N, C-alpha and C positions, 0 to 999 in steps of 0.2 A: 814711255818713261814712268818709273815708279814714283808714286806719291810718297813724300817724306812723312814718316810716322809722327803724329802729334805727341810731343813729350809728355803732356798731361795725361793723355789717353793711355800711353804706354805705361806710365807710372801707376795709374789706376788699375790697369790690367795685371800688373805684378802683385798688387795687394790682394790678399785672399785670406787663408787660414790665420795668419799672424794678426791681421787687422781685426778680424771677427773675434778671435780668441781674446785679444787685448781689450776690445770694446766691451765684450760680454762680461768681463771682470767687474765692470761698474754696473752691476745689477741693482735692483731696488734695495736688497738687503745690504749690499756694499755701500750704497748711497747713504743709508741710515747710519752705518758705522762711521763713514767719513764726516757726516754732518754732526754726529755726537762728538767726534774728536775736535772739530772746529768750535762747537758750542761750549765745550768744557775748557778748552785751552787756547782759544783764539787762533792766532797764526803760528803758535809755538811749534806745532808739529809739521809745518810745511816742508821742512828739510827731509822728511821721510820719503817724499816723492822722488828726490834726487838719489837717495841711498838705495831704494828698492829697484830703481830702473835697471842697473846692470845685473842685479840678482835675477830679476824676472827674465831678462833677455837671455841670460846664460842657461836657465832651466828650460825655457820654452824652445830655444834654439836646439837644445839637445833632443827634446821630445820630437821636434819637427824632423831632425836629422834621422832619428830612429825610424820614423814613419817612412821617409823617403828611401833609406838604404835597405831596410828589411822588408818593405812592402807589407808590413804588419803594424797594427796599432800597438800601443804600449802593453795592453793586456795580452795580446797575442804573442808578443816578444817574451814577456814574463812566463807565459805558459810553456813556451818551447824550451826555455833555458834555465828555469828555476823550479824549485820544489812546488808541488801542487798546493800544499797547505798554505804557502805564502800567498798564492793567487787567490785561494778561497777566503783567506783572512781579509785581504784587501777588499774583495767583493762584498764580504759580509759587513764591513764597516762602511764601505762607500754607498751601498744602496740606501740605508736610512739617512745618511748625511746629505746626499744629493737630493733625496725626496723631501727632506725637511727644508732644504734650501729652496726647492721649487715651491713648496707650500708657503714659505715666508714671502717669496716674490709675488706669487699669485695674490695673496692677501694684501700686499702693499699696493699692487696695481688696482685691485678692486676698491680699496679705501680711497685712493687718490681719484679714481673715476667718480666715486661718490661725492668727493669734495667739489669736483668740477660740475657735476650734475646731481645735486642733492635729492632730487625727486626719485632717482634710481638707486635702490639699495646696493650696498657694497658687494654683497654676495652675488647679485645679478651680474655686475660687471665682472667679477671673478669667473663666473661660469661662462660668460660670453667670450672673455679673453682666452680661457682655456680651450674652448671649442674651436676658436679661430686658429690657435697655434696647432692643435691636433690635426685639423683639416689640412693646414698648409704643409706640415711635415709628412703627411701620408700621401697626399695627392699631387704635390709639386715635385719636380725633378731636382736633383742636386744642384744643377746649374742655376735654376730659378731661385732656389732657397739661398744659395751662396750669394747671388746678386742682391736679393732683397735684404739679407743680413748686412751686406756691405753698405747699402743705402741707409739702413736703420742706424748705422754708426753716426750718421749726421745728427741724430737726436741728442747725442752727447754734447754737441756744440752749445746747447742751451745753457749748460753749466759754465762754459767758458765765458758766455756773455753776461751772466748775472753780476759779477763784480764790477763790470763797467756801467751798470745801471745804478750803482750806489756809490757812496763816498768811501774811499779806501785810503788808508795811510800806507802808501807804497814804500816809504822809507823803512817802516817797521816790517813790512812784508819781505823786502829784500834782505833785511838783517836776519829775520827768522829763517829764511830759506837757506842762506849761505853760512850763517854763524849760529848753529843750534845752541839752545839753552835747555837744560834738563831740570825738571821738577822732581826731586827725590821722594815721591810718594807712590802708593799703590795705584791710584787712579790714573796717573800719568803713564806708568808703565803698562797698565792694562789697556789703555787707549792705543799705545804703540803696538802691543801684541795683537790687538784687534785689527789694526791697519795691516800688519804683516800677514795675519791669517786670512784676511779678506783679499789681499792683493796676490799672494802666492797660494792659490787654491788648488788642491789636488785634482779636481775634476778637469781643470784646464790642461793638465798634463796629458790626460787620456784623449781629450778632444783634439788637441794640437796634433798629436801623432796620427790619429785616425783621419783627420781632415787632410793631412799631407798625402795619405794613401788615396783618399778620394780624388784629390787634386791631381795626383800622378796618373790615375786612371782616366779622369775626365779630359785632361790635356795631353795624355800619352807622353808624359815626361820621361826622360832618361836621367839616370843619376850621373851628372857631370858637374864640373866646376861652375859653369854658368848657372845651372838650376840651383845649385847649392848657394851661390851668391844671391840669387833672386830670393830664395827662401830666407836667407839671413837678413836681407833688406826688409822683407815683409814682416818678419818677427820684430826687428828693431823698430820699424815704423808703428806696428800695432801696439807694442809695449810703451813706446813713447806717447802715443795717443792716450792710452788708458791712464798713464801717470800724470799727464797734463790735465786731464779731466778731474782726476781725484784731487790734484793740487787745487784746482779752482773750486771744487766742492768744499774742501776744508776752508779755503779762503773766504768764500761766500758766507758760510756758517760762522766762521771766526769773526768776520766783520759785522754781520748783522745780529746774530743771536748772542754771541759772547758779549759784545758791547752793550746789548740791551739787558744784560743780566740773566739771560735764559741759558742755563748751564746743563740741562738734562733733556735730551731728545732721544726717544726710544724707537720711533717709527718714522717712515717717510711722510705719512699724513700729518704727524705732529710738526715735522719740519716745515712742510708746505703751509700749514695753518699759521705757524708762528711767523713765517716770512711775510705773509700778506700785509699785515698792518705796519710792519717795520720797513719793508723794502718796496712795497707797492705792488699793484696788480700784475705788471709785466714780469717782474722777477718771480712772483708766485706762479704765474701761468707757465713760464719757462721751466721752472722746477717741476711742476706737476706733469707737464707733457713729457719732460725728460724721463721721469719715472716710468711712465707707460711705455715710451719708446724703448727704453733699456730693458724693460720686462719682456717685450716681444723679441728682443735680441738675445737676452740671456737664457730664457727658459728653454728654447729649442737646443741651446748649447748644453745646458744641464741635463735635459732628458736624453739628448743625443749621445752624450758621453757615457751615460749609464747603459744605453742600448748597445753601443759599441763594446763596452766591457762584457756585458752578458753574452752577446753574440760570439765574441772571440773566445770567451771561456768555454762555452758549450758547443762551439763549432757550427753555429747557425749562419745562414746566409745573411749578409749585412749590407748597409749602405743606402744613402738617400737617392742614389741613382737607380735603385731597384723599386719595382712596384710592390704593393702590399702582399700580393699572392706569392711573390718571389722571395720575400723576407718577412714572413709573418711574426716570427719570434722577436725580430728586431723592432718592428712597429708595435707589437703588443706590449713589449717592455716600456716603450715610450708612452703609450697610452696609459698603462698601469701607473707609471710614475707621476704622470700629470693628474690622474684621477685621485691617487692617494694624496698628492700635494694639495689638491683642491679640498679634499675632505678633512685635512688636518685642522683647519680653522673651525670646522663644525663639530669636531670631537673634543674640543676644549683646550687644544694647544694653541696658545697665542703666538703671533709672529715673533715676538721677542723671545719667548721660550724656545721656539724652533731655531732661532739664530744662535742661542746659547748652546743648545744641543749640537747644532751643526758645527760651531766653532770647536767644541771639544772633540768631536769625531774627526774633523779635518786636522786638528792638532795632533791626533794620534797617527794618522796616515801620512801626513806631509813629510816628516823626516825620513820615514821608512822608504817612501817612494823616491825622494830625492837621492837617498843613498843608492837605491837600485838603479836609477837613471844614470848616476855617475859610474856605477859599476858596468852597466851595459855599454856606455859610450867610451869606456877604456878597454873594452874587450874586442880584440882584433878578429876573433872568430865570428862575432856578430856584426861588427861595423866595418871590417876590412880596412880600406885606406882612409876611412872617415871617422877615426877615433878622435877623442878630444885633444885639443892643443893645450898649452900651459895656461892660457888665460881662461879657457873654459873650465879647467879644473880648479883654478884659483877662485873664480866667482861661484862656481858650483859648490866647492867646499865651504866657502863663506856662507852661502845660502843654507847648506846643511847644518852648520853649527848654529847659525842664527835662528833657524826654524826649530831646531831641537831645544835650544834655550827658551825660546818664546813658548813652545808647546808645553814644556815642563812648568813654566811660570803660569800659563793659562790653566793647566790642570790643577796646580797647587791652589790657585786663587778660586777656581770654580768649586772644587771639592772641599776646600777649606772654609768657604764662606757660608 
């Protein structure tokens, strides 16, 4: 007699690339962005978590579908069907933007580690964390890395807990969530643009597609309705998780920092330091540990997405399922991006500057990539029977328009200030 499958275990098994992709979106630099939004405007921007959810789902589901159907990552698909200059232009912008993001995240992890253990310098923590990440991605199998990344997602629950350790005006929270109010000034719209840019990040597009290819090989999946439905559930679950977490980060900062008159937070260590006297040691500890946990989750995703892009562009062997000697270019790219990211702090670029440069570079690439993704997913030659339906095109088109407008606003503000 066959044992009946445990529904919880079955659900956990279906979660994979979508969950990891969504959770990695809340990296230390993203946490700083959401905390600043809450500190500056209280709970006023909570509604953005609801609005961005269907937009994120539509784009990430398309990227996942591209990976499953074509058996290629997004870069490989662009290489096969689009002009080479477009591919190289995307790569030229993506390499510095992702590396700067890695640098900001490493610096944030190191600074928070120093807050927890002041006797150890921040740069020592940054070096240790970088070496741990590099060792794991080189010497562990795809299956082990995927499993550990899934479990690291639990670290994000720390941000969901924080508002329940402090006093919250839940009536106001519900009002700001479902009935948005807008402040017609530059600071408000820049905070909104920052949330959009942090939430809908181009590196996630590449990672999602490539991870679906890895998953297809690892589990020997065939492209059919059942696996497409599982992929859709995974993406929806992962994006829901990331949006719930960023909602609660804004809520915690909006309740604690905004109400205390602290309106400007630039880094995660500033946020953690400000929380401690206002919200207590438990909230401070949860916030700090969450930063380190999300760094371990997000940095392999950032470095991995860059490695997949380079490998697919130049035809190198790729994948976490391969040993170093089987895919040297893939792993060398990852090591180089981590090393450069680590060195950014030592050459005089602050994490805040790195985030500004990253936001501008992401702002340039996001609309172009979203337009390409829409074009690919409506091309029967590429996608066969798995082209977009009406809802995918509606939300994908809305994402394209919104990201184009926000990117232009970001560039105007950054270059004009």
